[in-house]
C-alpha positions as CSV (number, residue, x, y, z in Angstrom):
1,M,22.1,13.7,-180.6
2,R,20.5,16.1,-183.3
3,I,22.7,19.1,-182.0
4,S,26.0,16.6,-182.4
5,R,24.6,16.5,-185.9
6,F,24.5,19.8,-186.5
7,I,27.8,20.6,-184.9
8,A,29.6,17.8,-187.0
9,G,27.9,18.9,-190.2
10,K,29.6,22.3,-189.2
11,L,33.1,21.0,-188.6
12,S,35.5,21.2,-191.5
13,F,37.9,18.5,-191.6
14,R,41.0,19.5,-193.3
15,G,42.7,16.3,-193.4
16,R,43.1,15.6,-197.2
17,L,45.7,13.5,-196.8
18,A,44.4,11.5,-194.4
19,E,41.2,11.3,-196.4
20,A,43.7,9.9,-199.2
21,A,45.1,7.4,-197.2
22,V,42.0,6.2,-196.0
23,A,40.9,5.4,-199.4
24,L,44.0,3.7,-200.3
25,S,44.0,1.7,-197.3
26,F,40.3,0.6,-198.2
27,L,41.2,0.4,-202.1
28,V,43.9,-2.6,-200.9
29,V,41.5,-4.2,-198.5
30,S,39.1,-4.7,-201.5
31,V,41.5,-5.3,-203.8
32,A,43.0,-8.1,-201.4
33,V,39.7,-9.6,-200.5
34,S,38.5,-9.6,-204.4
35,V,41.7,-11.6,-205.8
36,S,41.7,-13.9,-202.7
37,A,37.9,-14.8,-203.6
38,G,39.7,-14.8,-207.7
39,F,42.3,-17.3,-206.8
40,R,39.5,-19.4,-204.7
41,R,37.4,-19.4,-208.2
42,E,39.7,-20.3,-210.6
43,I,41.7,-22.8,-208.9
44,R,38.2,-24.7,-207.5
45,S,36.8,-24.5,-211.6
46,G,40.6,-26.2,-212.9
47,V,40.1,-28.7,-210.2
48,R,36.3,-28.9,-210.9
49,E,37.4,-29.3,-214.8
50,A,40.3,-32.2,-213.9
51,V,38.7,-34.3,-210.9
52,G,34.9,-32.9,-210.3
53,D,33.8,-32.1,-207.0
54,L,33.9,-35.6,-206.2
55,R,35.1,-38.9,-208.0
56,I,34.4,-42.5,-207.8
57,V,36.7,-45.1,-208.3
58,E,37.8,-48.5,-207.6
59,Y,40.0,-48.6,-204.6
60,S,42.8,-50.3,-206.2
61,N,43.1,-47.6,-208.6
62,L,43.5,-44.8,-206.4
63,A,47.3,-43.7,-207.2
64,D,46.6,-45.4,-211.0
65,V,46.1,-43.0,-213.7
66,D,45.4,-46.2,-216.3
67,S,42.8,-47.7,-214.2
68,S,40.4,-50.8,-214.6
69,A,37.0,-50.6,-215.8
70,L,34.1,-49.3,-213.4
71,T,30.6,-50.1,-213.7
72,L,28.2,-48.6,-211.5
73,P,24.4,-50.0,-211.5
74,G,21.6,-47.8,-212.5
75,T,20.0,-47.7,-209.1
76,L,23.1,-46.5,-207.4
77,R,23.5,-43.8,-209.8
78,A,19.7,-42.7,-209.2
79,E,20.6,-43.1,-205.5
80,I,24.0,-40.8,-205.7
81,A,22.4,-38.1,-207.9
82,A,19.4,-38.1,-205.3
83,V,22.0,-36.8,-202.6
84,P,21.7,-33.1,-201.7
85,G,23.8,-30.7,-203.5
86,V,24.5,-33.1,-206.3
87,T,23.7,-31.3,-209.2
88,G,25.2,-34.0,-212.0
89,L,27.3,-37.3,-212.6
90,R,29.4,-37.6,-215.6
91,D,31.7,-40.9,-216.4
92,V,35.0,-40.4,-217.4
93,I,38.1,-42.7,-218.8
94,T,41.6,-41.5,-217.9
95,R,44.8,-43.0,-219.8
96,G,48.5,-42.1,-219.6
97,G,49.8,-41.6,-222.7
98,I,52.8,-39.8,-224.7
99,V,52.3,-37.2,-227.0
100,K,54.8,-36.3,-230.1
101,A,55.4,-33.4,-232.3
102,D,58.4,-33.5,-234.6
103,E,61.1,-33.9,-231.8
104,N,58.9,-33.0,-229.1
105,V,57.8,-35.6,-226.9
106,H,55.5,-35.1,-224.0
107,G,53.2,-36.8,-221.0
108,V,50.1,-36.3,-221.1
109,I,46.7,-37.6,-219.3
110,V,44.3,-38.5,-221.9
111,K,40.6,-37.7,-220.3
112,G,37.7,-39.2,-222.4
113,V,34.6,-37.3,-221.5
114,E,30.9,-37.2,-222.3
115,G,30.7,-34.6,-225.2
116,G,32.7,-31.0,-223.9
117,V,35.3,-31.5,-226.7
118,V,33.6,-29.5,-229.6
119,P,30.6,-27.2,-229.5
120,A,27.1,-28.9,-230.2
121,S,26.2,-27.3,-233.1
122,D,29.6,-29.0,-234.4
123,T,29.4,-32.4,-233.6
124,A,28.4,-33.3,-237.2
125,D,31.5,-31.7,-239.1
126,A,33.9,-32.7,-236.4
127,P,36.8,-34.9,-237.3
128,A,37.1,-38.1,-236.1
129,L,39.4,-38.7,-232.7
130,A,38.7,-35.1,-232.0
131,V,40.7,-33.7,-229.1
132,S,40.9,-30.2,-226.8
133,I,44.2,-29.7,-225.6
134,P,45.5,-26.7,-222.9
135,A,47.7,-23.6,-224.2
136,R,50.5,-24.7,-222.1
137,L,50.9,-28.3,-224.4
138,G,50.0,-26.4,-227.5
139,E,53.1,-24.2,-226.6
140,I,55.5,-26.8,-225.6
141,L,54.8,-29.0,-228.8
142,G,54.1,-26.0,-231.1
143,L,50.3,-27.2,-232.2
144,G,47.1,-25.5,-232.5
145,V,43.6,-26.1,-234.0
146,G,43.6,-28.4,-237.2
147,D,47.1,-30.1,-236.1
148,P,47.4,-34.1,-235.6
149,L,48.2,-34.9,-232.3
150,V,50.0,-38.3,-232.1
151,S,49.9,-40.1,-228.9
152,Y,51.1,-43.4,-227.7
153,F,49.6,-45.4,-225.0
154,V,51.5,-48.5,-223.7
155,G,49.2,-51.4,-222.3
156,G,51.4,-54.2,-221.1
157,E,54.0,-55.5,-224.1
158,K,51.6,-53.6,-226.7
159,V,52.1,-50.2,-227.6
160,R,48.7,-48.4,-228.9
161,V,48.9,-45.4,-231.6
162,R,46.3,-43.0,-232.1
163,K,46.3,-40.1,-234.4
164,F,43.6,-37.4,-232.9
165,N,43.0,-34.2,-234.2
166,I,42.9,-30.9,-232.8
167,V,39.6,-29.3,-232.7
168,A,40.7,-26.3,-229.9
169,V,42.8,-25.3,-227.6
170,R,41.3,-24.0,-223.9
171,P,43.2,-22.1,-221.2
172,D,44.6,-24.5,-218.6
173,L,43.3,-22.9,-215.7
174,L,45.9,-25.1,-213.6
175,E,48.9,-24.7,-215.6
176,M,51.2,-27.3,-214.5
177,D,53.4,-29.5,-217.0
178,A,53.0,-32.7,-214.8
179,D,49.4,-32.4,-215.2
180,L,48.6,-31.9,-218.8
181,V,45.1,-33.1,-219.6
182,V,44.0,-33.7,-223.2
183,L,40.0,-34.2,-223.5
184,A,38.8,-36.7,-225.9
185,N,35.5,-38.0,-226.7
186,I,34.8,-41.0,-224.4
187,A,33.6,-42.8,-227.1
188,D,37.2,-43.0,-228.7
189,M,38.4,-44.2,-225.1
190,R,36.2,-46.9,-224.9
191,R,37.5,-48.2,-228.0
192,L,41.2,-47.6,-227.3
193,N,40.6,-49.9,-224.1
194,L,38.0,-52.3,-225.9
195,W,35.7,-51.7,-222.8
196,K,31.5,-51.8,-222.9
197,D,29.3,-48.7,-223.2
198,D,28.7,-48.9,-219.5
199,Q,32.4,-49.2,-218.2
200,C,34.4,-46.4,-217.1
201,S,37.7,-45.5,-215.0
202,G,35.7,-43.0,-212.6
203,V,32.4,-41.1,-212.2
204,E,33.1,-37.6,-211.2
205,I,30.1,-36.2,-209.1
206,L,29.7,-32.1,-209.2
207,L,28.1,-30.4,-206.5
208,E,26.1,-27.2,-206.3
209,G,28.6,-26.1,-203.3
210,A,32.2,-26.0,-203.3
211,S,33.2,-25.2,-199.9
212,E,35.3,-28.2,-198.0
213,K,32.7,-29.1,-195.5
214,E,30.1,-29.7,-198.2
215,L,32.5,-31.7,-200.3
216,A,33.3,-33.6,-196.7
217,A,29.3,-33.8,-196.1
218,A,28.6,-35.2,-199.3
219,Q,31.6,-37.6,-199.6
220,G,30.4,-39.4,-196.5
221,Q,26.7,-39.6,-198.1
222,I,27.7,-41.2,-201.1
223,Q,30.8,-43.3,-199.6
224,D,27.9,-45.1,-197.3
225,L,25.5,-45.6,-200.5
226,L,28.7,-47.2,-202.3
227,D,29.5,-49.6,-199.1
228,R,25.8,-50.6,-199.3
229,H,26.1,-51.9,-202.7
230,E,29.5,-53.2,-202.4
231,D,30.2,-57.0,-203.7
232,E,33.1,-59.2,-203.8
233,A,34.4,-58.2,-207.3
234,S,34.1,-54.4,-206.6
235,Y,35.0,-51.7,-203.8
236,P,34.4,-48.4,-205.6
237,V,35.4,-45.3,-203.0
238,V,34.9,-41.7,-203.2
239,T,37.8,-39.4,-203.3
240,S,37.2,-35.5,-203.0
241,A,38.9,-32.8,-205.0
242,V,41.3,-32.1,-201.5
243,D,42.3,-35.4,-201.7
244,S,43.0,-34.8,-205.3
245,Y,45.0,-31.7,-204.7
246,P,45.6,-31.2,-201.4
247,Q,48.7,-28.6,-202.1
248,L,46.2,-26.6,-203.3
249,F,44.0,-26.1,-200.9
250,A,46.6,-25.8,-198.3
251,W,47.7,-22.6,-200.6
252,L,44.4,-21.5,-200.6
253,D,44.1,-21.5,-197.0
254,L,47.5,-19.7,-196.3
255,L,46.6,-17.1,-198.4
256,D,43.4,-16.7,-197.0
257,V,45.6,-16.4,-193.5
258,N,47.7,-13.6,-195.6
259,V,44.9,-11.5,-196.4
260,M,43.5,-11.4,-193.1
261,I,46.9,-10.0,-191.7
262,L,46.5,-7.7,-194.6
263,L,43.1,-6.7,-193.6
264,V,44.4,-5.7,-190.0
265,L,47.3,-4.1,-190.9
266,M,45.5,-1.9,-193.6
267,G,42.5,-1.2,-190.7
268,V,45.5,0.0,-188.1
269,V,47.1,2.0,-191.3
270,A,43.9,3.7,-191.8
271,G,43.0,4.5,-188.2
272,F,46.5,5.8,-188.0
273,N,46.1,8.3,-190.5
274,M,42.6,9.6,-189.2
275,I,44.0,9.7,-186.0
276,S,46.8,12.3,-187.4
277,G,43.9,14.6,-189.1
278,F,41.5,13.7,-186.4
279,L,44.6,15.7,-183.8
280,I,44.8,18.7,-186.4
281,M,41.2,19.0,-186.5
282,L,40.7,19.1,-182.5
283,L,43.6,21.2,-182.2
284,R,42.3,23.7,-184.2
285,G,39.0,23.5,-182.9
286,I,39.9,23.9,-179.5
287,P,38.6,27.7,-179.0
288,T,35.1,26.5,-180.3
289,I,35.6,23.1,-178.0
290,G,36.1,25.6,-174.9
291,T,33.1,28.2,-176.1
292,L,30.9,25.2,-176.2
293,K,31.3,23.6,-173.1
294,A,31.8,27.3,-171.6
295,L,28.1,27.6,-172.9
296,G,27.0,24.5,-170.9
297,M,27.6,21.7,-173.6
298,R,28.8,18.2,-171.9
299,N,31.6,16.0,-173.4
300,A,29.7,13.2,-174.6
301,P,27.5,15.3,-177.3
302,L,30.8,17.1,-178.4
303,A,32.8,13.8,-178.7
304,R,29.8,12.5,-180.7
305,A,30.0,15.5,-183.1
306,Y,33.9,14.9,-183.6
307,L,33.4,11.4,-184.1
308,L,30.6,11.6,-186.4
309,A,32.8,13.9,-188.7
310,A,35.8,12.0,-188.7
311,T,33.5,8.6,-189.4
312,R,32.4,10.7,-192.6
313,V,35.9,11.3,-194.0
314,M,36.1,7.4,-193.5
315,L,32.9,6.8,-195.1
316,R,34.0,8.9,-197.9
317,G,37.7,7.0,-198.3
318,L,35.8,3.7,-198.1
319,L,33.4,4.4,-200.8
320,V,36.3,6.1,-202.8
321,G,39.0,3.3,-202.3
322,N,36.1,0.6,-203.2
323,A,35.0,2.5,-206.1
324,L,39.1,2.5,-207.5
325,A,38.8,-1.6,-206.5
326,L,36.2,-1.8,-208.5
327,L,37.5,-0.2,-211.5
328,F,40.9,-1.9,-211.3
329,C,38.8,-5.3,-210.8
330,L,36.9,-4.7,-214.0
331,V,40.2,-4.0,-216.1
332,Q,41.9,-6.6,-214.7
333,G,39.5,-9.3,-215.5
334,Q,38.7,-8.0,-218.9
335,T,42.3,-7.6,-219.6
336,H,44.4,-9.9,-217.6
337,L,46.5,-6.9,-217.4
338,L,48.5,-8.3,-214.5
339,T,50.5,-11.6,-214.8
340,L,52.0,-14.7,-212.9
341,N,54.2,-17.3,-213.2
342,P,52.0,-20.2,-213.3
343,A,54.9,-22.6,-211.8
344,H,54.5,-20.2,-208.4
345,Y,50.8,-19.3,-208.3
346,F,48.9,-22.2,-210.1
347,V,47.5,-19.4,-212.5
348,S,48.9,-17.1,-215.4
349,Y,47.1,-13.9,-214.4
350,V,45.7,-11.9,-211.3
351,P,42.3,-13.4,-210.9
352,V,39.6,-11.3,-209.2
353,A,36.0,-11.9,-208.3
354,F,33.8,-10.4,-206.2
355,D,32.4,-11.9,-203.0
356,G,30.0,-9.6,-202.0
357,L,29.3,-10.9,-197.9
358,Y,33.3,-11.5,-197.8
359,L,34.0,-7.7,-199.2
360,I,31.3,-6.1,-196.8
361,L,32.3,-8.0,-193.8
362,A,36.1,-7.2,-194.9
363,N,35.2,-3.6,-195.0
364,L,33.0,-3.1,-192.0
365,G,35.9,-4.6,-190.1
366,A,38.6,-2.2,-191.1
367,L,36.2,0.4,-190.3
368,V,35.5,-0.9,-186.8
369,L,39.4,-1.1,-186.2
370,A,40.0,2.4,-187.6
371,E,37.0,3.8,-185.6
372,A,38.5,2.2,-182.5
373,M,41.7,3.9,-182.9
374,I,40.2,7.5,-183.2
375,L,38.4,6.8,-179.8
376,L,41.1,7.6,-178.2
377,P,42.1,11.4,-179.5
378,L,38.5,12.0,-178.1
379,L,39.6,12.2,-174.5
380,T,41.6,15.5,-175.3
381,I,38.2,17.2,-175.7
382,A,37.7,16.5,-171.8
383,R,40.8,18.2,-170.7
384,V,40.0,21.0,-172.7
385,D,39.5,23.8,-169.9
386,P,36.5,26.4,-170.9
387,A,37.9,29.0,-168.5
388,S,41.4,29.0,-170.0
389,T,40.1,28.8,-173.4
390,V,37.8,31.9,-173.0
391,R,40.4,33.6,-171.2
392,G,42.8,32.7,-174.5
393,K,45.4,30.8,-172.7
394,L,45.2,27.5,-175.2
């Protein structure tokens, strides 16, 4: 092994173009993995803001935004909070409404939440009926911070009007016109619905983990607790974020499949680029190989030496490619330079996020695939005849 390392250190790999191509392949691998993780993080964050990780609602109101009042006993809340992975519960009230500004009219979902509309330090100075609107709604209506938001709520034969005051415009992570959510204070929505302080449309549950397996496990445990407390007047059920936005999670799964295909392709590309440079190095080194074999060196140590030399080139390409990927992610994360059409991609820019384990596994997978491909050219070493090489016939 020592002699192989010594010879590998003396070998000169002149395939700079192959090294650059390998770096480019690993750059694409790392960027693809980071973008996939970024999409998953941003979409999960947007879904969590919209409906939480899990949500308790009345069974009769599963498909109705204007749901009837739900009341959860304190003992049941304590049992739900004790479920492993649960980090918080928050009451919400949702109601469909129509907002109007000049001649512009748009349907929205007004969601009452506990705080979160204005910063805690500004609560005392906040105007009455304060709301936070998504940036997309602000663009449609031409409204911003400080403007009034006239909203109409239809209930039976009555139409209630509220003149909200916009105190914040937030970036909407899921910019879909059909799901524009206006955040209001839950106390204002309780007064609008004439509900008591312990009544709400639903209870959103936040979890420490966000994988679909963790959501399903927690959903089953919480549903069991609800079934034990079931009475004739109420039948609450638990829905998950996957149930609320199945198209988003199906799209994420498809994106992961595309990333896996890209990883395999980039590994193959890196392997072919290494093969071309590796063959050049082998052909140039045939006299050296013949001389070493004539001196008694066997094929295995020679092959190991050349494999170590090629591995060093690929590792340099891996480091350079990942460094460039890190630079790209830092720039994109700060500037959102590359934009997207939210109608097709759900977000308005290319999101990036570093998932350390996923990134390491992807790079290792591509490296192993490329290493496996360059094993074939090593058979050339076994075909070198030391006698013919020494006599100058090769």
